[in-house]
N, C-alpha and C positions, 0 to 999 in steps of 0.2 A: 316538453315536459317541464312542469314547474319545479323550482327548487324549494325544498323545505328545510329551513334553518332553525334548529332548536338548540338549547344548551342542555336540556336535561328532559328525559322521559321517565315517568313514574307511573304506578298503578293508581287506580282511582283512590285508594286509601293513602296513597303517598308513603307507603312502606316499603316498597321494593321496585326495581326496575322491571322492564319487559322480559317476559320468557318467549324465547324464539324456539318453535318446534318445527319439525320437518326439515326441509333442505333450504339453506340460506345462501344466497349468491351475492357477489359484490362486483361492480364494475367501477373502474377508477383509472384516472390518467396517471395516478401516482403508483405507488408500490408499497407493499406491506410484507415483511418477512417474519414468519412465525418461527419460534424456538424449534429445534430439531434434536432428535437423539434422546437417550436416557437422561431423565431430569437429574440424576446423581452427578453428571458431568457439568452441569450448568453452573459455574462458579462456586465459591466456597471451599475450593480445595486448598491444601496446604498444611494438612494435619499429619503429625508424626505419632506413632503408637509405640509403646513397650509393653511386653506381656510376659508373665511368669517370672522365673528367678529362683535363686537359691539365698535364704532358706525357702523351701518350696511354697509357692503361692500361686494363686489363680488370678491375681490382679492384673488388669490392663489400664494403663494410663494414656493419656494423650497431651500433646502440645500443639500450638500453632507455630510452625517453624519460622515464619517471617517475624515473629515478635519475640520478646524475651519474657521470662516468667516461669513459675513453677507448673509442673504437670498437674492434670486434673483427672479424677476418676473417670474411666470409659465404661467399664463393666468387667466381667469375669470370663476367664476361660472355661471350657467345659470341665476340665479337672485341673488341680493344682500341680505344677511340675516345673522343673528347670531344664537346663541344656536343650532349649527349643531352637528351631530354625524358623526365621521370620521372613516373608516376602509379601509382595502386594501388586495388585493392578491399580487403576485410578479410582477404583470403587471398593474393592474387596481386599481386606487384609488376611494373611494366611499365618497360622501358627502351627508348625508341624513337628512331630516327634517329641522327644524329651527323655528323661531319665529312665522310665519304665513302659514307654508306650510308642506305638506307631501311628497313633491318632493324628489327623489333621482337623483343626478347627479354623472357622472363618468368621469374620465380623464384615459388616457394611461400614466402612471408615467414617463416612459423614453423618452417620447416626451415632448415637451411644447405645449401649445395651450389651448383653451377654453374648458370648460366641455360640455358634452352632457347629454341629458335626459336618464335615466336609467329606470325609472318607479316610482311607488309610494309606500310609507308605507302604512299600513292598517289604519292609522289615523295620523293626524298632531301631530308630536312628538317634543317637545321643551326640549332641554338640556338632550337628551338620551345618555346613554352610549353606545358605539359601539366597538365590538371586532370582530376578524375574523382569520381564518385560510386560506389556499390557495384556498378553495372551497366555504366557507359560510361566510357571514357577518351577525351579530346579533345585534339587537338594543333593548334597554330597558330603562325605565325611561321617564316621561313626565310631564311637568307642563302646566296648573294648574290642570289637572285631577287627578294627583297622582294615576295612574293606575299600575297594575302589569304585563301588556302584554309585551312578547318578540316576536318580529318580526325576521324573517331571509330571506335572499335573496341568491341565487346562483350567485356569482360575475361573473363568466365567461359568463353568459348569461344576456339579458336584461328582464325586467319584474317586476311586483309588488311583494312586500313582502308578505309572508305567516306567519300565526301564528305558533310559535315554543313551547310556554307553558307560564308559568306564574312565576314571582318571588313569594317568600314566603310571601312577605308584598308589599304594594303598594310603589312606588317610584316616587318622583317628579324630582329627579335630579340624573341622572345616570353618573357613571363613570366605565370604562370597559377595561379589557385587557386579554391576553390569551397566552397559549402554543399552539402546534399544535392540541391538543385533548381537552383541558379544558378551558372554559372561565369563568372569574371573573367579577362579577358586584358588585361595592359598592352601597349599597342601602341607600338612603337619601331621606327624606321627604322634604316638603317645606311648610312653611319657617323654619321648625325644622331641625336639623342635627342628624344623628345617626352614629354609627360605624360599622354597619353590612356589611359583605361581603358574597355573595352567589356564587355558581358555578353551571355550566351546562357542559354536554359533547356535544361539538359542532356538532359531526357527527350525533347525534341522535336528536330527538325531545323530549320535556317533560319539567316538571316543575323544577325550580332551587332548590338547597339544601343549607343549611347553611355551610359555609366554616370557618369562624373565624371573629374576629373583629380588626379593626384598633386600634392604641394606643389611639385614643380619637375620639369622635363624631365629624364629619365634613362632608362637601359635596363639590363637584365640584374640587376634586383633579385632578392633571393630572396623568393619569395611563398609563404605558408602561411595556414592559417585554422583557426579554430574553427567550429562550425555557424552562428555568427552574425557573426563579425568576421574580415576579411581583412587580413593584414599584408604589406607590401612593405618589405624592408630592404636598405639599401645600393644599389649600382648605380653606373653611369657617368653623370655629367651632362656635358652639352657635348660636347667633342671625344672622338674614339676612343681616345685614349691610355690604356693600362692603368693608368698612374700617376695618373689622375684618377678617383678613386673617392670614394663618399659614405659616410657614417656613419649618416644618420638612417633611422628606421623610420616609416613612414606606415601609416595604418589606415583601413578603411572599415567601415560597417555594410552587410552584404551584401544584407539584405532591402529596403533603401532606396537610392535614387539620390542621388548628391552627390559632392562633392570630399572628398579625403582630409584627415585631421586628424593632428597630430603624436602619436606615440605614445612615442618616446625614441630612444635611439641604440644601435648595435651596440657590441661591445667593441673592434672594430678596423674602420676604413674598408676596405670591400672590396666585391666583388660575389659573394656566397656563393650556394650551393644551399640550399634551405629545405624543411623538412617540419614536421609537427606532430602532436600528440594533440589532443583537444578542448580541452585546457586550456594546453598548453605549445607555444610555437614554438620551432623548431630551426634555426639558421643555421650551415652548415659549409662549410669551405674558401673558395676564391676567390683574388683578387689583393689582397693586403693592403697597407695603408699604416701606417707609413712604410717598410716593408722593401722595397716594389716588387718583391715576388715572390710566387709562390703560397704559401698558407698552409695549415695543417692544424687551425686552430682551429675549435672548436665553441662557440657561445654559444646562450644560451636566454633566453626571456621568458615571463612568465605573460600570456596572451592577454587575459583579462577585465580586467587592469589596465593602467595606464600606467607606464612607466618604463623605464630603461636595461637592456641586456641583461647577463647575467652569464656567467661562464665555466662551461661544461659539461665540457669535456675536449678531446681531439684525435681527429680521424680518423687512419688508419694512414699516410696519405700526403699530402704537400703538393701541392695540384693546384687549379686553377680549371676553370670549364667543366664541371662535374660535375653529375649529376642526383640527386634525393633523392625518397623516397617513404616511407609508413608505412601500417601496418594500422589506424590509429585517427585519421586526419586528420579535419578538419571536414567534408569531403564525405561521410563515412560516418555523420554524425550524433553 
């Protein structure tokens, strides 16, 4: 067989290359590997989203977690609301519940655009803590009912949530984060604050168990994680006044049980939303001190080290009671 060596093949007009129809085969002593899997997984990940908030808004922002800078507009939720729970897979962001609804919205994180309807929670959940791995999203905590129910969804499909199990005690205000296998919920009543943290195994269904305690009683911390370490930053200690917020960040080693240890401090005393990559924790918005008002500040930490947060940039609006998620958080490995 003769070898044919060419640099370029074009049509007679010189305007385009050849069109191959039918079945094409190739024989080679070398090897060629084609990309596999959903194109949404192939590079470009590392985006964090924040959605909703008080004053009531439908705005979704995004940042690139590995860089510094201000957030940009992503799109809109199906409806304006605050007190939302946010979680995500590597491709899909979930915003669930809120002040007057049990609705679940979803977006495709690597594209920009408005959210779509996903389904409904089993009940209207306000201020629920949300966590996820690549497959499941879990939601617990609800005011004013202060119930113990945990819901879950399968993120890759559309549909209503299903009962997962119960917390060991009722919770009015939930904060949550996870590794790929274990989910942590901070348990807080309303209007009181407590320091309890409970855990579940995400792949199974069943009731939560005691994990350990935060450094002090508080609620509405911003929770995020690497695959091994969970952080809870800021929050409300003691009385329910929004002027009473904290600055400290606690951390846990997710694979073991035990009480929190001191990590460092946020850049401003607040109760923010939080999300992360596997290396960097992000805290955004909230009710800040000493201004006693909603803030648009984004701060970040390096999760594997200890130390105070540093300034990242700003979200596009000053809000509290917002939700956050990302396509590279600790629950995704």
